[in-house]
C-alpha positions in Angstrom: 81.4 93.3 101.6 78.0 94.2 103.0 77.9 95.2 106.4 74.6 94.5 108.0 73.1 96.8 110.5 71.8 95.1 113.8 68.9 97.0 115.7 70.2 100.2 113.7 73.8 99.7 114.5 76.9 98.0 113.0 78.2 96.1 116.5 76.6 94.9 119.4 80.0 95.7 121.7 80.1 99.6 121.6 78.3 100.0 124.6 80.3 97.7 126.5 83.5 98.9 124.9 82.7 102.3 126.2 81.6 101.0 129.9 85.1 99.2 130.2 87.3 101.9 129.0 85.6 104.3 131.4 86.1 101.8 134.4 89.6 101.7 133.4 90.0 105.8 132.9 91.3 105.0 129.6 90.9 107.9 126.7 90.0 106.6 123.5 93.6 107.6 122.5 94.7 105.9 125.4 92.8 102.4 124.3 94.1 103.0 120.4 97.7 103.1 121.6 97.0 99.7 123.6 95.6 98.1 120.5 98.2 99.2 118.2 100.8 97.6 120.6 98.6 94.5 120.4 99.3 94.7 116.3 95.7 96.1 115.8 95.9 99.7 114.2 92.9 101.6 115.0 92.8 105.3 115.5 90.9 107.4 118.1 88.2 108.3 115.8 87.4 104.3 115.0 87.1 103.7 118.8 84.9 106.6 118.8 82.9 105.0 115.8 83.0 101.6 117.6 81.5 103.2 120.6 78.7 104.6 118.8 77.7 101.8 116.9 78.8 103.0 113.6 81.8 100.9 112.9 81.8 97.2 112.0 84.3 95.3 114.4 86.2 92.5 113.3 86.2 89.0 115.4 90.2 89.8 115.7 89.6 93.1 116.8 87.2 91.9 119.5 89.6 89.4 120.8 92.2 92.4 121.0 89.8 94.9 122.5 88.7 92.2 125.3 92.7 91.8 125.9 93.3 95.5 126.2 90.0 96.5 128.3 91.0 93.4 130.6 87.7 91.5 129.9 86.2 88.9 128.0 84.9 88.7 124.7 81.5 87.4 125.9 81.0 90.2 128.2 81.8 92.5 125.4 79.1 90.9 123.2 76.8 90.4 126.0 73.5 92.3 126.8 73.1 90.5 130.1 73.9 93.1 133.0 74.7 90.4 135.5 78.5 90.0 134.2 80.9 93.0 134.9 84.1 94.2 133.4 
């Protein structure tokens, strides 16, 4: 499977994941633990790569990220700054 880049990144949600995680005062390890409780096994390194845009994010991962970060999938994938986490 070929993973495509969009504006030099493999996802569009990384910046928002980082922002929401910081607002909740979670470490990357804390977020990884929350995801694992929901059944998505991601290590801290994977969270780091998502936030830096070097890792592709599957749709089911995006849904669980939104739940774990108490936000919506729409906000995670939006570039509009008027919506907040």
